[in-house]
Structure formats: structure tokens, C-alpha cells
C-alpha positions in Angstrom: 65.3 111.8 116.7 66.2 114.9 118.5 66.3 118.0 116.1 69.5 119.1 117.8 71.2 115.8 117.1 70.1 115.9 113.5 71.5 119.4 113.1 74.8 118.3 114.6 74.9 115.4 112.2 74.3 117.7 109.2 77.1 120.0 110.4 79.5 117.1 110.7 78.6 116.0 107.2 79.4 119.6 106.0 82.7 119.5 107.9 83.7 116.2 106.4 82.9 117.5 103.0 85.0 120.6 103.6 87.9 118.5 104.9 87.7 116.3 101.8 87.8 119.4 99.6 90.8 120.7 101.6 92.6 117.3 101.1 91.8 117.5 97.3 93.3 121.0 97.1 96.4 119.9 99.0 96.8 116.9 96.7 96.4 119.1 93.6 98.9 121.7 95.0 101.5 119.0 95.6 100.9 117.6 92.1 101.4 121.0 90.6 104.5 121.5 92.7 105.9 118.2 91.2 105.1 119.4 87.7 106.6 122.8 88.4 109.8 121.2 89.7 110.0 119.0 86.7 109.6 121.9 84.2 111.5 124.5 86.1 114.5 122.5 87.3 114.5 119.7 84.8 113.5 120.5 81.3 114.2 124.3 81.4 117.7 123.7 82.8 118.5 121.1 80.2 117.3 123.3 77.3 119.2 126.3 78.6 122.3 124.2 79.0 121.9 123.0 75.4 121.6 126.7 74.3 124.7 127.5 76.2 126.6 124.7 74.5 125.4 125.8 71.1 126.4 129.4 71.7 129.9 128.3 72.8 130.1 126.3 69.6 129.2 129.5 67.6 131.9 131.5 69.4 134.7 129.0 69.0 136.7 127.9 66.0 134.4 125.0 65.7 132.3 127.1 63.3 135.0 127.3 60.7 135.8 123.6 60.8 132.2 122.4 60.5 131.1 124.7 57.7 128.2 126.7 56.6 125.6 123.8 56.6 126.3 122.9 60.2 126.2 126.6 61.2 122.6 126.8 59.9 121.7 123.6 61.7 123.2 124.8 64.9 121.5 128.1 64.6 118.2 126.4 64.0 118.7 124.2 67.1 119.6 127.3 69.1 116.3 129.0 68.0 114.4 125.8 68.7 115.9 125.5 72.3 115.2 129.2 72.9 111.5 128.8 71.8 111.0 125.7 73.9 112.6 127.6 76.9 110.1 130.4 76.4 107.2 127.9 76.2 108.5 126.1 79.4 108.6 129.5 81.2 104.9 130.1 80.3 104.1 126.6 81.6 106.0 127.4 84.8 104.0 130.6 85.3 100.7 128.8 84.7 101.6 126.1 87.2 102.7 128.7 89.8 99.3 130.4 89.5 97.6 127.0 89.9 99.6 126.4 93.1 98.7 129.8 94.4 95.0 129.2 93.7 94.9 125.8 95.5 96.9 127.2 98.4 94.5 130.1 98.9 91.4 127.8 98.5 92.8 125.4 101.1 93.4 128.3 103.4 89.9 129.6 102.9 88.4 126.1 103.6 90.5 125.8 106.8 89.3 129.2 107.9 85.7 128.2 107.3 86.0 124.9 109.1 87.5 126.7 112.1 84.7 129.2 112.0 82.1 126.5 111.8 83.7 124.7 114.7 83.8 127.8 116.8 80.1 128.6 116.0 79.1 125.0 116.9 81.1 125.2 120.2 79.4 128.5 121.0 76.0 127.1 120.1 76.4 124.0 122.2 77.2 125.9 125.4 73.6 125.3 126.5 73.7 121.6 125.1 71.2 122.5 122.4 71.6 123.6 118.8 68.7 125.8 117.9 67.2 126.4 114.5 68.6 130.0 114.4 72.1 128.8 115.3 71.9 126.1 112.7 70.8 128.6 110.0 73.7 130.9 110.9 76.1 128.0 110.5 74.5 127.1 107.1 74.8 130.7 106.0 78.5 130.5 106.8 78.8 127.7 104.3 76.9 129.8 101.7 79.4 132.6 102.2 82.2 130.3 101.0 81.0 130.4 97.4 80.9 134.2 97.5 84.4 134.2 99.0 85.6 131.9 96.2 84.1 134.2 93.5 85.8 137.3 95.1 89.0 135.4 95.4 89.0 134.4 91.8 88.3 138.0 90.7 91.3 139.2 92.7 93.8 136.4 91.7 92.7 135.9 88.1 91.4 139.3 86.8 91.8 138.1 83.2 88.8 135.8 83.6 86.5 138.7 84.1 87.4 140.5 80.9 
């Protein structure tokens, strides 16, 4: 087997792996988007609407009619809905960070695949992929891990504390 063909085959395996990883990040991003929409527009809106109704009940004459026991129950429910809303906001923030992370990683992978393709195209101008050119392409793949580490340090500084 021609060494140049073997090197091309290895590069195509790397590209397939990167494309599969890109697809995985796209799938995870869309999953987190669905969860974010559920929490942000579904649950949070319902809990805030319930808090609004309870507050309207406190301000109206309904309070005098129902009595002291019901006021305490309504107040407890209002505190519960407020606490759950705060918790849902934290979940929303967490999911948004996850979406950002997967989007950035997908972008980095796309950049790397494009860089590898351009390096292979440049290397194949003479219809031969030399050992030096192959090593340069493999070093590009190694740089990806360094890029991910730097990216995590910038986006998630609390991990490094």
C-alpha cells in the first residue's frame, strides 16, 4: 500500500471522527435548547402567573372573606412559587451556559475540519502526501485539545478556582 494513500485514509478517519463529534455537539445543543424553552417559557411562566394570581388575591377583598388560615396558606404558596421560580432561573442560566459551550465547541471543530481540509488540499498539489505534511496535519489535531482547555478556562473560570 502506498504510504500517501495510508496517510490520506488516516486523515479521512480523523475528519469523520471530528464530524461525528460536531454532530454530537449539535444534538446536545438542540436538546439543551428544548430544555431551556421548557423551563423558560413553560414552567417559569406558569409559576410566575400563579404568583401573580396569589398576589392579586392578597390585594383584593378575598383576604377578608377567606380568613386568617387561608391567608397563611396563600402566603406559603406564594413563597413556594417564588422559590421555585428562582430555582428555575438558575436552571435556565445553567442550560444557557451549556448551549454556549456546545456551540463554541461545534464552531471550533468546524474550524479545525476546514483547516485540515485546506492543509490536505495544499499538501496534495503535487499528488503526494509526505510524512512532514502528515505530521503537520496530526499536530493540528493535537492543537484541538489545547484549544478546548483554553476555551473552558475563558468560558467557565469557576472550574479553575
